N, C-alpha and C positions, 0 to 999 in steps of 0.2 A: 573501307568499301561499304557504301550504304546499303541497308537491307529491310526488308518489308515485314510488315505485321498483317495479319489477316484483317480486313476492314470489318467494322460491326455490320449487322445484318441490314440496317436501315441504309448504310452507304452503298451495300451490294446493290440494292434495288436502283439507287440514283446512278450507279455507274455501269448498269448494264448497256451492251452494244445495241444501238438502235438499228432496226432493220431497215433495208434500203428496198424501195419500191418505185423510186424515181426512174422514170424511162429516159434513157440516154438519147441525144439526139445523134443524127448521122455523122456530125463532126467530132463526136467524142470517142477517143480511141480507148478501146478496151485491151488490156494486157494480162494474159493468163499467168498468175504465179501461184506456186504451192504454198509459200509461206505468207501468212497474213501480215499487212502493213497497217499500223494505227497511227494517225495524225493527231498530234496536240498543238494548239497554237495560242499564243497570247493574244489579246483582244485590242487594248489601247496601244496605238503606235505600231501595231502589226496589221490586224485586219482593218482597222480605222486608223488615219493618221493622227487623230486628236485623242485626247483622254476624256472619255464619258464623264467621270466624276469631276474633272477640272472645270469642264464647260458648266456643270451645275454649280459647284462651288463659286465660281467667279461671277455668275449671274444672279444666283438666289441665296448664297450662303456667306461664308466667311470673306470673301473677295480674295483677288490675286495676291494683294500684298501680305495678307494674313497667311494665305496659303503657302507662300514662299517662306515665310518665317517658320511654318510648320514643317515644310520640307526640310528645312536647314536643320531643325531638331532631330530629324530622323537620320539625317546624313552624319550628324555629330555623335549620335548615340544618346543624346540627352533623353529622348523618349522613344518608345517603341512604335512600330509601323501601326500596331493595333490600336494603341491609345491615340495617336494623331489621327488616324482614320475615324475613329468614333467621334473625335471633336469635329472633324470636316463634315461628315454625314450629318451629325447632330446640329450643325449650324443651318442646315437647310430649312426653309419655310416656303413651300411651294408644293400645290397638288401635283401628282406624278404626271398627268398628261400636260399640264401647262409646262412643266420642266422638259418634258419630251419634245414639245413643240420647238424650243430653243435647240435642243440636240440635234433634231432632224434638219434644221437649217445650217447648223455649223459642221457637223460630222462629214468627212470625205471617206469614202471606202476605197480600199486599194482597187484601181480599175480592172485588174485581172483576177481578183479573188473569186467572183462567181463562176467564172470559166473553171477555174482550178476545183472549186468545190463540186461542180458537175461532173468533172473528170473523177473525183473521188468516189462520187455516188455511182458512176457507171462502172467503176472497178470494185465496188464493194469495199471501199477504204474507209472505215469509221473516221469521222472528222469531229474532233472535240475542242472546244474553247475552254481554256484553263486560265482562270483570272483571279485577281485579288478584289475585283470589283462586286457588284451585286448583281445576282442572276436575274431579278425582274427587269432591271434597266437593260441588260445585255440581250435579254430575249425580245424584249420591245423592239430595240434597234435592229436586231437580226430579222424579226418578222416584218419590219417596215421596209428595210433596204432589199430584202432577198424575196419577200412573199412568205407567208405563212407555211405553205407546202414545202418549200426548199428549206427554210428555216428549221423545220421539224426534224430534219435529218442531222442537225447539229446538236450534239450533247453539250450542255454548258456545265462546267465543273467550277462553281464560284461560290461565293458566300450568299446566303438568302437575306432577306430584309423583311422588317416589320415597318410599313409606311402608312400612316393615318391618311384617311380619305381627304381631310382638309390639307394635308401635306405639312402640318405643324410639327410631326415627329418622323424622322428618317433614322432607323436604328439597324445597323448590320446584325446579322445573325451569323456568327462567325462559324466556319466550317471545322476549325481545329481550335483547341484550346492551348494556343501557343502565342508568342509575341507577334507572329505573323498573321494570325487570325485564319489564314489559309496557306498551308505549306504545300506549295505546288508539286514538289518532289514527293511528299508523301501521297498525294493525290494520284500521281502517276502510277505509284507502286500498288495503291488501293485498286485502281483500274486493272492493272496487270493481273492482280491476284483474283479479283472478283470475276473477270471475264473468263479467265483460264482459256484462252483461244489457243488452240494448237492446230497446225496444218497436218495434212494427211500423213506426212513423213515424220511427225512428232516434234518439229521444231517450233519454238515459241515466236510470238509476233516481233516484227521489226518495229521499233518505235521512232517515230520522227517528231522532232519539236521545232517550232517555228517561233521566234521571238525577236525582241529589238533592244531590251534593257538589261542591266545586270541583276534587275530583281528576277529575271527569268532564269538564272544561272542554276539554282537548285534543281529546277525541273529539267533543265537542259542536260545536266550531267546524268540524268536517268535515261537519256535517249541514246539510241544507236547512231542516229544521224541528226546533226544539229544545223538548222538555218539561221543566220543572223542577218538582219537587214543592215546593208551596206552603209558605212559611215556613222553608225550610231554606237552607243557605248557597249552593247554586248559583243560587237565585232572587235572594237577595241580591247575590251577584256580578253576575249579569246586569243587575240595577237599577243597581248602582254604576257598571258600565262600558258602559250603554246597549246591551246586547246583546238581540236579538230573541228572545223566548221565549214559550211558552204555559204558565201555571201549571196545576197539576193537584193534587187532593187523593187521587184514586184512579184506577185504570185505567179506570173508567167515564168519567171526563172525557176520558180519552186516546181511548178508542174513539169518544166523540161528536165530538171535534174531528178525528180522523182521517177519519171518514166526510165531514165538511164539506171537509177538505183534498182528498180524492179527487175531489169534485165540483168544487171551485175549481180544482184543477190541470187537470182535465179541460178547463175553459174557458180557463185560461191558456195551454196548449199551442196555443191558436188565435191567440195574439198579443196578448192583452189585458192583459199585465203581471201582476205578482205582489202580492198584498196584503202590508202591512208586516210581518207576523209571519213571513214567510219570509226565511231567510238571503238576503242580496243576492246571493251566489254563485250562487244557483239560476238567475238571469237569465243569467249568464255560462254556466253548464252547458248551458242551452237554446240559446244562441247557438252555442256551439262544438260542440254534439253532432251526430254524423252516423254513418252506419253505417261510414264509413271513418276518421273522426278521432274518437279519445277522449281528452280531455285527461289529462295525467299530473300526478300531484300528490305532493309529499313531505310526510311527516308534520310536523306543527308540533311544535317543542320547547317545553315549558312555560316561561314567563318565571320570573324569580327569584321573584316574588311567588307565582305558582301553586305553585312547588315547596314553598312553606311549607305548603301544604294538601293534600299528596299522600296523607294517610292519611285516608280518608273520615269515620271516626268522629269526628274532631276538630272537623268543622264539619257534622255531620249530626244534631245534637240538634234537636228540635222548639223552635221559639221560643215565648216566652209567648203565651198566647191574645191575639189581635187583631193580632199582628205582621204575618201574611199580609195583612191589609186595609191596615195601615199601608203595606206595601211596595207594594201596588196602588195606593194614593193617590198614592204617589211617582211611579209610572209614568205616572199620568194627569196628574199636574202637568207 
């Protein structure tokens, strides 16, 4: 069972829960629940359909052919994700703004993401991006596609970066001193520990994770509820390893399911148990939670198999039409 460490003081500031002041529109439903819900979401392939780093590497850096070779080195275990990423980011030679112009023309946002995010704001559900990418890049993308006001309600948990003004040097500033550079599982546990959010009856927050690739699995295992984009590698992995998850095609599906979960969880906190789609750990959290006792967790380290899939793009391509249905039939069976 993975377990937490208390984050350093500087991380605690970075992981504070953003305050919500965004005014909901008349169409945004507000659901009152006692227990706090916190959303964590992958960025590349989840909120946006393309990978921000790959757009830059292919246009201004090592190029798609070299990137594919580097991806393969990660998959085979020949080199670590962190080492390969440093080579990819280090290959860039473009001013930040020039690189962003290409991203703005190339990236496609999930058409229902903004509506879901406004729902989160209206219901005071903290929404956090958790990514192996670079925070300045992700923030610029969100500011542009959502507007700075709405974007400011999204906490970005990612690596920082040193980028020279002329764009001749792009250097990741890694969040963790590990082969991953950013251990998403550890970040979720740091957030849980730093925020120390408890509802009025003493229960701890319900953690929701949204992802698409196997690189999301370490973080997904720390969640009470997991959403996996239909037809992609994370769903396939969940089916193969009998991991409870909810498939989605867009954030409209996620919003609909989160509303159900909010109602269900309200009932389950009264002692009626949890539906099968919840991570079994949620029952443990509920039994152990109190205002005086908060369980400590340490982050899970990816298995040898999972380390083969650390670069999201390698297993984030859409499967042929019908694959999603085939996977669902496997689950039903």
